[in-house]
ZADO-1210 file (C-alpha; in nm, 4 decimals, padded with zeros to 6 digits):
<atoms>
<atom x="00.0000" y="00.0000" z="00.0000" code="UNK" pos="1"/>
<atom x="00.1379" y="00.3404" z="-00.0962" code="UNK" pos="2"/>
<atom x="00.1303" y="00.5381" z="00.2281" code="UNK" pos="3"/>
<atom x="00.2968" y="00.8488" z="00.0911" code="UNK" pos="4"/>
<atom x="00.5574" y="00.9313" z="-00.1655" code="UNK" pos="5"/>
<atom x="00.8083" y="00.9826" z="00.1158" code="UNK" pos="6"/>
<atom x="00.7240" y="00.6688" z="00.3132" code="UNK" pos="7"/>
<atom x="00.6138" y="00.3833" z="00.0859" code="UNK" pos="8"/>
<atom x="00.6821" y="00.1063" z="00.3369" code="UNK" pos="9"/>
<atom x="00.4497" y="-00.1937" z="00.3518" code="UNK" pos="10"/>
<atom x="00.3026" y="-00.3361" z="00.6704" code="UNK" pos="11"/>
<atom x="00.0668" y="-00.6132" z="00.7764" code="UNK" pos="12"/>
<atom x="00.0195" y="-00.4993" z="01.1346" code="UNK" pos="13"/>
<atom x="-00.3479" y="-00.3886" z="01.1546" code="UNK" pos="14"/>
<atom x="-00.2887" y="-00.0963" z="01.3910" code="UNK" pos="15"/>
<atom x="00.0056" y="00.0349" z="01.1906" code="UNK" pos="16"/>
<atom x="-00.1797" y="-00.0200" z="00.8638" code="UNK" pos="17"/>
<atom x="-00.4780" y="00.1801" z="00.9859" code="UNK" pos="18"/>
<atom x="-00.2701" y="00.4662" z="01.1268" code="UNK" pos="19"/>
<atom x="-00.0616" y="00.4900" z="00.8085" code="UNK" pos="20"/>
<atom x="-00.3741" y="00.4843" z="00.5898" code="UNK" pos="21"/>
<atom x="-00.5303" y="00.7669" z="00.7893" code="UNK" pos="22"/>
<atom x="-00.2026" y="00.9611" z="00.7831" code="UNK" pos="23"/>
<atom x="-00.1896" y="00.9296" z="00.4048" code="UNK" pos="24"/>
<atom x="-00.5534" y="01.0360" z="00.3820" code="UNK" pos="25"/>
<atom x="-00.4778" y="01.3532" z="00.5813" code="UNK" pos="26"/>
<atom x="-00.1847" y="01.4315" z="00.3514" code="UNK" pos="27"/>
<atom x="-00.4057" y="01.3892" z="00.0430" code="UNK" pos="28"/>
<atom x="-00.6873" y="01.6013" z="00.1855" code="UNK" pos="29"/>
<atom x="-00.4471" y="01.8803" z="00.2850" code="UNK" pos="30"/>
<atom x="-00.3043" y="01.8880" z="-00.0667" code="UNK" pos="31"/>
<atom x="-00.6551" y="01.8843" z="-00.2139" code="UNK" pos="32"/>
<atom x="-00.7522" y="02.1808" z="00.0048" code="UNK" pos="33"/>
<atom x="-00.4545" y="02.3800" z="-00.1235" code="UNK" pos="34"/>
<atom x="-00.5458" y="02.2956" z="-00.4844" code="UNK" pos="35"/>
<atom x="-00.9033" y="02.4155" z="-00.4274" code="UNK" pos="36"/>
<atom x="-00.7720" y="02.7421" z="-00.2789" code="UNK" pos="37"/>
<atom x="-00.5375" y="02.7879" z="-00.5760" code="UNK" pos="38"/>
<atom x="-00.8170" y="02.7476" z="-00.8316" code="UNK" pos="39"/>
<atom x="-01.0644" y="02.9623" z="-00.6374" code="UNK" pos="40"/>
<atom x="-00.8055" y="03.2413" z="-00.6201" code="UNK" pos="41"/>
<atom x="-00.7971" y="03.2681" z="-00.9999" code="UNK" pos="42"/>
<atom x="-01.0691" y="03.3880" z="-01.2399" code="UNK" pos="43"/>
<atom x="-01.2369" y="03.1596" z="-01.4902" code="UNK" pos="44"/>
<atom x="-01.0248" y="03.1293" z="-01.8033" code="UNK" pos="45"/>
<atom x="-00.6989" y="03.1685" z="-01.6101" code="UNK" pos="46"/>
<atom x="-00.4112" y="02.9337" z="-01.6837" code="UNK" pos="47"/>
<atom x="-00.2341" y="02.7174" z="-01.4257" code="UNK" pos="48"/>
<atom x="00.0952" y="02.5505" z="-01.5124" code="UNK" pos="49"/>
<atom x="00.1861" y="02.1928" z="-01.4354" code="UNK" pos="50"/>
<atom x="00.4577" y="02.3239" z="-01.2057" code="UNK" pos="51"/>
<atom x="00.2065" y="02.5044" z="-00.9836" code="UNK" pos="52"/>
<atom x="00.0124" y="02.1813" z="-00.9301" code="UNK" pos="53"/>
<atom x="00.3300" y="01.9765" z="-00.8885" code="UNK" pos="54"/>
<atom x="00.4562" y="02.2159" z="-00.6198" code="UNK" pos="55"/>
<atom x="00.1516" y="02.1207" z="-00.4118" code="UNK" pos="56"/>
<atom x="00.0872" y="01.7603" z="-00.5106" code="UNK" pos="57"/>
<atom x="00.4381" y="01.6303" z="-00.5741" code="UNK" pos="58"/>
<atom x="00.5310" y="01.4239" z="-00.8783" code="UNK" pos="59"/>
<atom x="00.4565" y="01.0662" z="-00.7686" code="UNK" pos="60"/>
<atom x="00.1606" y="01.0619" z="-00.5279" code="UNK" pos="61"/>
<atom x="-00.1161" y="00.9133" z="-00.7449" code="UNK" pos="62"/>
<atom x="-00.3747" y="00.9558" z="-00.4708" code="UNK" pos="63"/>
<atom x="-00.3228" y="01.3337" z="-00.4573" code="UNK" pos="64"/>
<atom x="-00.3180" y="01.3695" z="-00.8386" code="UNK" pos="65"/>
<atom x="-00.6539" y="01.1898" z="-00.8456" code="UNK" pos="66"/>
<atom x="-00.8192" y="01.5271" z="-00.7718" code="UNK" pos="67"/>
<atom x="-00.6808" y="01.6747" z="-01.0964" code="UNK" pos="68"/>
<atom x="-00.8201" y="01.3773" z="-01.2908" code="UNK" pos="69"/>
<atom x="-01.1578" y="01.4290" z="-01.1232" code="UNK" pos="70"/>
<atom x="-01.1612" y="01.8009" z="-01.2094" code="UNK" pos="71"/>
<atom x="-01.0759" y="01.7219" z="-01.5727" code="UNK" pos="72"/>
<atom x="-01.3585" y="01.4677" z="-01.5827" code="UNK" pos="73"/>
<atom x="-01.6138" y="01.7036" z="-01.4245" code="UNK" pos="74"/>
<atom x="-01.5253" y="02.0025" z="-01.6424" code="UNK" pos="75"/>
<atom x="-01.3621" y="02.2223" z="-01.3815" code="UNK" pos="76"/>
<atom x="-01.0366" y="02.2494" z="-01.5778" code="UNK" pos="77"/>
<atom x="-00.9069" y="02.1536" z="-01.9200" code="UNK" pos="78"/>
<atom x="-00.5577" y="02.0421" z="-02.0134" code="UNK" pos="79"/>
<atom x="-00.3403" y="02.1130" z="-02.3163" code="UNK" pos="80"/>
<atom x="00.0147" y="02.0343" z="-02.4209" code="UNK" pos="81"/>
<atom x="00.2880" y="02.2943" z="-02.3813" code="UNK" pos="82"/>
<atom x="00.6226" y="02.1669" z="-02.5076" code="UNK" pos="83"/>
<atom x="00.7128" y="01.8628" z="-02.2990" code="UNK" pos="84"/>
<atom x="00.4694" y="01.9507" z="-02.0232" code="UNK" pos="85"/>
<atom x="00.1057" y="02.0458" z="-01.9707" code="UNK" pos="86"/>
<atom x="-00.0917" y="02.3533" z="-01.8718" code="UNK" pos="87"/>
<atom x="-00.4449" y="02.3801" z="-01.7376" code="UNK" pos="88"/>
<atom x="-00.7241" y="02.6298" z="-01.7956" code="UNK" pos="89"/>
<atom x="-01.0084" y="02.6959" z="-01.5496" code="UNK" pos="90"/>
<atom x="-01.3331" y="02.6430" z="-01.7409" code="UNK" pos="91"/>
<atom x="-01.5959" y="02.5732" z="-01.4735" code="UNK" pos="92"/>
<atom x="-01.6905" y="02.5703" z="-01.1060" code="UNK" pos="93"/>
<atom x="-01.5326" y="02.3330" z="-00.8547" code="UNK" pos="94"/>
<atom x="-01.7507" y="02.0378" z="-00.7671" code="UNK" pos="95"/>
<atom x="-01.7397" y="01.8359" z="-00.4444" code="UNK" pos="96"/>
<atom x="-01.3950" y="01.6933" z="-00.3656" code="UNK" pos="97"/>
<atom x="-01.2667" y="01.4483" z="-00.1076" code="UNK" pos="98"/>
<atom x="-01.1351" y="01.7432" z="00.0903" code="UNK" pos="99"/>
<atom x="-01.4793" y="01.8984" z="00.1354" code="UNK" pos="100"/>
<atom x="-01.7437" y="01.6296" z="00.0947" code="UNK" pos="101"/>
<atom x="-01.9274" y="01.4803" z="00.3926" code="UNK" pos="102"/>
<atom x="-02.0747" y="01.1760" z="00.2166" code="UNK" pos="103"/>
<atom x="-01.9733" y="00.9501" z="-00.0700" code="UNK" pos="104"/>
<atom x="-02.1698" y="00.9414" z="-00.3961" code="UNK" pos="105"/>
<atom x="-02.4015" y="00.6781" z="-00.2477" code="UNK" pos="106"/>
<atom x="-02.4678" y="00.8734" z="00.0704" code="UNK" pos="107"/>
<atom x="-02.2380" y="00.6886" z="00.3136" code="UNK" pos="108"/>
<atom x="-02.0695" y="00.9151" z="00.5746" code="UNK" pos="109"/>
<atom x="-01.7221" y="01.0244" z="00.4583" code="UNK" pos="110"/>
<atom x="-01.5502" y="00.9594" z="00.7901" code="UNK" pos="111"/>
<atom x="-01.2119" y="00.7923" z="00.8620" code="UNK" pos="112"/>
<atom x="-01.3657" y="00.4583" z="00.9673" code="UNK" pos="113"/>
<atom x="-01.5484" y="00.4416" z="00.6314" code="UNK" pos="114"/>
<atom x="-01.2523" y="00.5354" z="00.4115" code="UNK" pos="115"/>
<atom x="-01.0258" y="00.2789" z="00.2429" code="UNK" pos="116"/>
<atom x="-00.6937" y="00.4006" z="00.0994" code="UNK" pos="117"/>
<atom x="-00.6296" y="00.1786" z="-00.2011" code="UNK" pos="118"/>
<atom x="-00.2790" y="00.0474" z="-00.2845" code="UNK" pos="119"/>
<atom x="-00.2531" y="00.3047" z="-00.5685" code="UNK" pos="120"/>
<atom x="-00.3178" y="00.5885" z="-00.3201" code="UNK" pos="121"/>
<atom x="-00.6765" y="00.6720" z="-00.4137" code="UNK" pos="122"/>
<atom x="-00.9436" y="00.6818" z="-00.1449" code="UNK" pos="123"/>
<atom x="-01.2641" y="00.4816" z="-00.1577" code="UNK" pos="124"/>
<atom x="-01.5762" y="00.4304" z="00.0545" code="UNK" pos="125"/>
<atom x="-01.5625" y="00.0933" z="00.2349" code="UNK" pos="126"/>
<atom x="-01.9405" y="00.0209" z="00.2191" code="UNK" pos="127"/>
<atom x="-01.9391" y="00.0981" z="-00.1543" code="UNK" pos="128"/>
<atom x="-01.6369" y="-00.1265" z="-00.2073" code="UNK" pos="129"/>
<atom x="-01.8025" y="-00.4208" z="-00.0348" code="UNK" pos="130"/>
<atom x="-02.1302" y="-00.3610" z="-00.2202" code="UNK" pos="131"/>
<atom x="-01.9487" y="-00.3978" z="-00.5526" code="UNK" pos="132"/>
<atom x="-01.8393" y="-00.7500" z="-00.4631" code="UNK" pos="133"/>
<atom x="-02.1899" y="-00.8760" z="-00.5415" code="UNK" pos="134"/>
<atom x="-02.2080" y="-00.7062" z="-00.8822" code="UNK" pos="135"/>
<atom x="-02.0906" y="-00.8952" z="-01.1903" code="UNK" pos="136"/>
<atom x="-01.8511" y="-00.7648" z="-01.4531" code="UNK" pos="137"/>
<atom x="-01.7100" y="-00.4940" z="-01.2287" code="UNK" pos="138"/>
<atom x="-01.3465" y="-00.4355" z="-01.1400" code="UNK" pos="139"/>
<atom x="-01.2647" y="-00.4446" z="-00.7727" code="UNK" pos="140"/>
<atom x="-00.9493" y="-00.5275" z="-00.5712" code="UNK" pos="141"/>
<atom x="-00.8275" y="-00.8821" z="-00.6316" code="UNK" pos="142"/>
<atom x="-00.7890" y="-00.9345" z="-00.2562" code="UNK" pos="143"/>
<atom x="-01.1695" y="-00.9032" z="-00.2206" code="UNK" pos="144"/>
<atom x="-01.2229" y="-01.1722" z="-00.4878" code="UNK" pos="145"/>
<atom x="-00.9808" y="-01.4084" z="-00.3170" code="UNK" pos="146"/>
<atom x="-01.1356" y="-01.3451" z="00.0247" code="UNK" pos="147"/>
<atom x="-01.4868" y="-01.4017" z="-00.1111" code="UNK" pos="148"/>
<atom x="-01.3856" y="-01.7295" z="-00.2780" code="UNK" pos="149"/>
<atom x="-01.2279" y="-01.8444" z="00.0499" code="UNK" pos="150"/>
<atom x="-01.5514" y="-01.7734" z="00.2397" code="UNK" pos="151"/>
<atom x="-01.7705" y="-01.9452" z="-00.0221" code="UNK" pos="152"/>
<atom x="-01.5782" y="-02.2696" z="-00.0467" code="UNK" pos="153"/>
<atom x="-01.5846" y="-02.3077" z="00.3309" code="UNK" pos="154"/>
<atom x="-01.9475" y="-02.2096" z="00.3923" code="UNK" pos="155"/>
<atom x="-02.1559" y="-02.2470" z="00.0741" code="UNK" pos="156"/>
<atom x="-02.2541" y="-02.6070" z="00.0054" code="UNK" pos="157"/>
<atom x="-02.3407" y="-02.5141" z="-00.3541" code="UNK" pos="158"/>
<atom x="-01.9865" y="-02.3951" z="-00.4236" code="UNK" pos="159"/>
<atom x="-01.7919" y="-02.6352" z="-00.6481" code="UNK" pos="160"/>
<atom x="-01.5027" y="-02.6435" z="-00.4005" code="UNK" pos="161"/>
<atom x="-01.7084" y="-02.6999" z="-00.0851" code="UNK" pos="162"/>
<atom x="-01.6471" y="-03.0769" z="-00.0935" code="UNK" pos="163"/>
<atom x="-01.2725" y="-03.0244" z="-00.0495" code="UNK" pos="164"/>
<atom x="-01.2922" y="-02.7414" z="00.2060" code="UNK" pos="165"/>
<atom x="-01.6089" y="-02.6881" z="00.4105" code="UNK" pos="166"/>
<atom x="-01.7061" y="-03.0499" z="00.3483" code="UNK" pos="167"/>
<atom x="-01.3794" y="-03.1619" z="00.5080" code="UNK" pos="168"/>
<atom x="-01.4296" y="-02.9331" z="00.8072" code="UNK" pos="169"/>
<atom x="-01.2013" y="-02.6509" z="00.6887" code="UNK" pos="170"/>
<atom x="-01.3187" y="-02.3239" z="00.8429" code="UNK" pos="171"/>
<atom x="-01.2478" y="-01.9521" z="00.8216" code="UNK" pos="172"/>
<atom x="-01.1676" y="-01.8104" z="01.1641" code="UNK" pos="173"/>
<atom x="-01.3911" y="-01.5519" z="01.3270" code="UNK" pos="174"/>
<atom x="-01.1615" y="-01.2555" z="01.2619" code="UNK" pos="175"/>
<atom x="-01.1256" y="-01.3252" z="00.8898" code="UNK" pos="176"/>
<atom x="-01.5001" y="-01.3344" z="00.8254" code="UNK" pos="177"/>
<atom x="-01.4613" y="-00.9586" z="00.7778" code="UNK" pos="178"/>
<atom x="-01.2591" y="-00.8548" z="00.4756" code="UNK" pos="179"/>
<atom x="-01.0818" y="-00.5630" z="00.6430" code="UNK" pos="180"/>
<atom x="-00.9401" y="-00.7881" z="00.9152" code="UNK" pos="181"/>
<atom x="-00.8228" y="-01.0363" z="00.6508" code="UNK" pos="182"/>
<atom x="-00.6555" y="-00.7601" z="00.4487" code="UNK" pos="183"/>
<atom x="-00.4920" y="-00.6069" z="00.7562" code="UNK" pos="184"/>
<atom x="-00.3349" y="-00.9419" z="00.8498" code="UNK" pos="185"/>
<atom x="-00.2397" y="-01.0669" z="00.5014" code="UNK" pos="186"/>
<atom x="-00.1503" y="-00.7357" z="00.3381" code="UNK" pos="187"/>
<atom x="-00.1705" y="-00.6631" z="-00.0369" code="UNK" pos="188"/>
<atom x="-00.1446" y="-00.9446" z="-00.2877" code="UNK" pos="189"/>
<atom x="00.2230" y="-00.9434" z="-00.4002" code="UNK" pos="190"/>
<atom x="00.1428" y="-01.0114" z="-00.7674" code="UNK" pos="191"/>
<atom x="-00.1358" y="-01.1421" z="-00.9938" code="UNK" pos="192"/>
<atom x="00.0301" y="-01.4832" z="-00.9713" code="UNK" pos="193"/>
<atom x="-00.0192" y="-01.5088" z="-00.5938" code="UNK" pos="194"/>
<atom x="-00.3244" y="-01.6401" z="-00.4125" code="UNK" pos="195"/>
<atom x="-00.4114" y="-01.7489" z="-00.0590" code="UNK" pos="196"/>
<atom x="-00.2436" y="-02.0704" z="00.0552" code="UNK" pos="197"/>
<atom x="-00.2725" y="-02.2776" z="00.3718" code="UNK" pos="198"/>
<atom x="00.0638" y="-02.3982" z="00.5010" code="UNK" pos="199"/>
<atom x="-00.1049" y="-02.7024" z="00.6550" code="UNK" pos="200"/>
<atom x="-00.3513" y="-02.8388" z="00.3969" code="UNK" pos="201"/>
<atom x="-00.5558" y="-02.9963" z="00.6778" code="UNK" pos="202"/>
<atom x="-00.5574" y="-02.6747" z="00.8787" code="UNK" pos="203"/>
<atom x="-00.8011" y="-02.3842" z="00.8701" code="UNK" pos="204"/>
<atom x="-00.7935" y="-02.0356" z="00.7228" code="UNK" pos="205"/>
<atom x="-00.6824" y="-01.8921" z="01.0542" code="UNK" pos="206"/>
<atom x="-00.5160" y="-01.5706" z="01.1709" code="UNK" pos="207"/>
<atom x="-00.3742" y="-01.7307" z="01.4863" code="UNK" pos="208"/>
<atom x="-00.4680" y="-01.4418" z="01.7157" code="UNK" pos="209"/>
<atom x="-00.8475" y="-01.4019" z="01.7363" code="UNK" pos="210"/>
<atom x="-01.0468" y="-01.5518" z="02.0236" code="UNK" pos="211"/>
<atom x="-01.1550" y="-01.8523" z="01.8145" code="UNK" pos="212"/>
<atom x="-00.7988" y="-01.9303" z="01.7041" code="UNK" pos="213"/>
<atom x="-00.6641" y="-01.8987" z="02.0586" code="UNK" pos="214"/>
<atom x="-00.9441" y="-02.1144" z="02.2050" code="UNK" pos="215"/>
<atom x="-00.8871" y="-02.3900" z="01.9474" code="UNK" pos="216"/>
<atom x="-00.5094" y="-02.3603" z="01.9248" code="UNK" pos="217"/>
<atom x="-00.5165" y="-02.2679" z="01.5560" code="UNK" pos="218"/>
<atom x="-00.1875" y="-02.1115" z="01.4361" code="UNK" pos="219"/>
<atom x="-00.1461" y="-01.8456" z="01.1682" code="UNK" pos="220"/>
<atom x="-00.1831" y="-02.0850" z="00.8768" code="UNK" pos="221"/>
<atom x="-00.1957" y="-01.8709" z="00.5622" code="UNK" pos="222"/>
<atom x="00.0375" y="-01.6901" z="00.3258" code="UNK" pos="223"/>
<atom x="00.0395" y="-01.5444" z="-00.0236" code="UNK" pos="224"/>
<atom x="00.1923" y="-01.8042" z="-00.2551" code="UNK" pos="225"/>
<atom x="00.2289" y="-01.8789" z="-00.6254" code="UNK" pos="226"/>
<atom x="00.0698" y="-02.1909" z="-00.7692" code="UNK" pos="227"/>
<atom x="00.4119" y="-02.3567" z="-00.7810" code="UNK" pos="228"/>
<atom x="00.4661" y="-02.2842" z="-00.4115" code="UNK" pos="229"/>
<atom x="00.1194" y="-02.4159" z="-00.3297" code="UNK" pos="230"/>
<atom x="00.2027" y="-02.7469" z="-00.4943" code="UNK" pos="231"/>
<atom x="00.4640" y="-02.7933" z="-00.2205" code="UNK" pos="232"/>
<atom x="00.1846" y="-02.8234" z="00.0356" code="UNK" pos="233"/>
<atom x="-00.0413" y="-03.0570" z="-00.1602" code="UNK" pos="234"/>
<atom x="-00.0803" y="-03.4174" z="-00.0573" code="UNK" pos="235"/>
<atom x="-00.1575" y="-03.7092" z="-00.2926" code="UNK" pos="236"/>
<atom x="-00.4527" y="-03.6717" z="-00.5284" code="UNK" pos="237"/>
<atom x="-00.7627" y="-03.8631" z="-00.4183" code="UNK" pos="238"/>
<atom x="-00.7179" y="-04.0945" z="-00.7227" code="UNK" pos="239"/>
<atom x="-00.3616" y="-04.1660" z="-00.6191" code="UNK" pos="240"/>
<atom x="-00.3002" y="-04.5318" z="-00.5305" code="UNK" pos="241"/>
<atom x="00.0709" y="-04.5051" z="-00.4517" code="UNK" pos="242"/>
<atom x="00.0404" y="-04.2969" z="-00.1359" code="UNK" pos="243"/>
<atom x="00.3067" y="-04.0582" z="-00.2662" code="UNK" pos="244"/>
<atom x="00.2458" y="-03.7138" z="-00.4122" code="UNK" pos="245"/>
<atom x="00.3158" y="-03.6995" z="-00.7849" code="UNK" pos="246"/>
<atom x="00.3424" y="-04.0777" z="-00.8303" code="UNK" pos="247"/>
<atom x="00.0522" y="-04.2669" z="-00.9912" code="UNK" pos="248"/>
<atom x="-00.0051" y="-04.5983" z="-01.1695" code="UNK" pos="249"/>
<atom x="-00.0371" y="-04.5562" z="-01.5461" code="UNK" pos="250"/>
<atom x="-00.2737" y="-04.8186" z="-01.6857" code="UNK" pos="251"/>
<atom x="-00.1639" y="-04.7633" z="-02.0462" code="UNK" pos="252"/>
<atom x="00.2060" y="-04.8307" z="-01.9825" code="UNK" pos="253"/>
<atom x="00.1476" y="-05.0579" z="-01.6822" code="UNK" pos="254"/>
<atom x="00.4144" y="-04.8663" z="-01.4969" code="UNK" pos="255"/>
<atom x="00.4461" y="-04.6081" z="-01.2233" code="UNK" pos="256"/>
<atom x="00.4421" y="-04.2515" z="-01.3569" code="UNK" pos="257"/>
<atom x="00.6242" y="-03.9706" z="-01.1765" code="UNK" pos="258"/>
<atom x="00.5474" y="-03.6031" z="-01.2388" code="UNK" pos="259"/>
<atom x="00.5821" y="-03.2660" z="-01.0717" code="UNK" pos="260"/>
<atom x="00.4311" y="-02.9180" z="-01.1114" code="UNK" pos="261"/>
<atom x="00.6602" y="-02.6263" z="-01.1910" code="UNK" pos="262"/>
<atom x="00.5689" y="-02.2700" z="-01.2947" code="UNK" pos="263"/>
<atom x="00.2125" y="-02.3692" z="-01.3768" code="UNK" pos="264"/>
<atom x="00.3117" y="-02.6670" z="-01.5933" code="UNK" pos="265"/>
<atom x="00.3305" y="-03.0419" z="-01.5328" code="UNK" pos="266"/>
<atom x="00.6769" y="-03.1917" z="-01.5798" code="UNK" pos="267"/>
<atom x="00.6763" y="-03.5658" z="-01.6602" code="UNK" pos="268"/>
<atom x="00.9649" y="-03.7402" z="-01.4881" code="UNK" pos="269"/>
<atom x="00.9303" y="-04.0804" z="-01.6549" code="UNK" pos="270"/>
<atom x="00.7774" y="-04.4278" z="-01.6156" code="UNK" pos="271"/>
<atom x="00.9163" y="-04.6892" z="-01.3766" code="UNK" pos="272"/>
<atom x="00.8538" y="-05.0560" z="-01.3119" code="UNK" pos="273"/>
<atom x="00.9306" y="-05.0197" z="-00.9419" code="UNK" pos="274"/>
<atom x="00.7434" y="-04.7831" z="-00.7144" code="UNK" pos="275"/>
<atom x="01.0552" y="-04.6894" z="-00.5211" code="UNK" pos="276"/>
<atom x="01.2266" y="-04.5722" z="-00.8434" code="UNK" pos="277"/>
<atom x="00.9329" y="-04.3447" z="-00.9254" code="UNK" pos="278"/>
<atom x="00.9341" y="-04.2057" z="-00.5695" code="UNK" pos="279"/>
<atom x="01.3097" y="-04.1443" z="-00.5919" code="UNK" pos="280"/>
<atom x="01.2650" y="-03.9562" z="-00.9206" code="UNK" pos="281"/>
<atom x="00.9948" y="-03.7420" z="-00.7646" code="UNK" pos="282"/>
<atom x="01.2098" y="-03.6577" z="-00.4598" code="UNK" pos="283"/>
<atom x="01.5033" y="-03.5681" z="-00.6832" code="UNK" pos="284"/>
<atom x="01.2792" y="-03.3323" z="-00.8824" code="UNK" pos="285"/>
<atom x="01.1497" y="-03.1744" z="-00.5584" code="UNK" pos="286"/>
<atom x="01.5096" y="-03.0892" z="-00.4653" code="UNK" pos="287"/>
<atom x="01.5743" y="-02.9530" z="-00.8142" code="UNK" pos="288"/>
<atom x="01.2695" y="-02.7270" z="-00.8173" code="UNK" pos="289"/>
<atom x="01.3060" y="-02.6112" z="-00.4608" code="UNK" pos="290"/>
<atom x="01.0224" y="-02.8020" z="-00.2934" code="UNK" pos="291"/>
<atom x="01.0529" y="-02.8070" z="00.0857" code="UNK" pos="292"/>
</atoms>
């Protein structure tokens, strides 16, 4: 999460995360207030250079520059090219901004407890963000999608994955039934190739510190991991008759087949008459590809 252009450190501690988010919000709103004062001090048709805006907003804080994008969209200012830079002309009145509004566009109170500072620095209303989860074909943070899928496969019997999660007794701990607690503990998704992974495949989706986790002795069992890393934690497939992960009996060749997953692809390790040879090939491949 981008806290400010001067302090872009990441954190997963919920208290620190909240305080940093609110600190960044105050910085953005102060800069927005100064921009509003600058525009109101000039007559309609006046020109403002890029440098005047940059002196207030900085050059890298996307959250603060979001106000300029909003004003362009709402017809408060227009932009035109001047050499290698831009200049702006005041063409209309200032509409409600994050620095002055008291509610979001859907009427929710614009107060610190209702404001989510996105990883790109822009601010968003929490109730509106959660409401979008139930709407199809809309773009919303990937962490919300992953959290929602985790909840469904552990609680919804109609979900295609329920048999392997909720049906096996896998649960989501009390704290993580709210998205904001989950996000505070797990932090932003490192990349599009990462998803939620349980270190112990028979364990729960647990934070390790809520009252339910403490009462049941559940440890912090989750991490962001790539699909290759998740394969390290998988046990034998339910169709597996060998009892070893990645080793199955091939009926066509009448031999044991050894394979391993790496970077989203299946690597065939060969066919073996003896089970122990297939297991040895699999273990050698695990060492090669960094399985622990």
